[in-house]
C-alpha angles and dihedrals in degrees: 000000000000118000090249096060115084118220115245120171091195088067096036091252094138103133131273094266092056095045090057096040121109110234126199129211118231090253091055091049089049091055092049094047093044089054091049090047091054091050091051091048092051091048092046093051092053096045135032092222111142090211089067091066120110114249122234090242090054092050093047091048091050092048091050097051092043091051095049099038111115093196124048104175113084091220090053090049090053091047092051092054092046093047095049091044090060089064093060096243122168113248095256091047090051092051094044092052091043092050099042100035098203116208099214138034089243090056091046094052091044090054095039108026091176089073088078101031096041093075100240095098100025109127092023101143110220090358090274095158092050091047089050091051091050091046090053089054093048090053090054090050092046094054097039 
């Protein structure tokens, strides 16, 4: 972004480095950290090496993402990402919607204003596309 342009997440003006960045939902981070935790535990049980102990920061991070993960099943997590990707969301929009799981289109656009200003859902009478997207997510959660 040039120095003259002001960043504004509501309009997807978040800087080039953020537009290209890969974001992860809490549930994806939980899966990764859980896998790493299991590896550390296996390594710790086979050796008495103090470096194979889990740090307090790691444990707190794992607890946090597990607590705030809306989806627990790895297949459901994959489905959420695939479903939201079909709607052409930016990475941070996808992760915000996936993490917060809004119930209504009004809630979704209040949490992620760029849904309306970003162009993908402009002209969506009655927010039907957003409602469809949220319904798709609720079905995944329901059958998880």
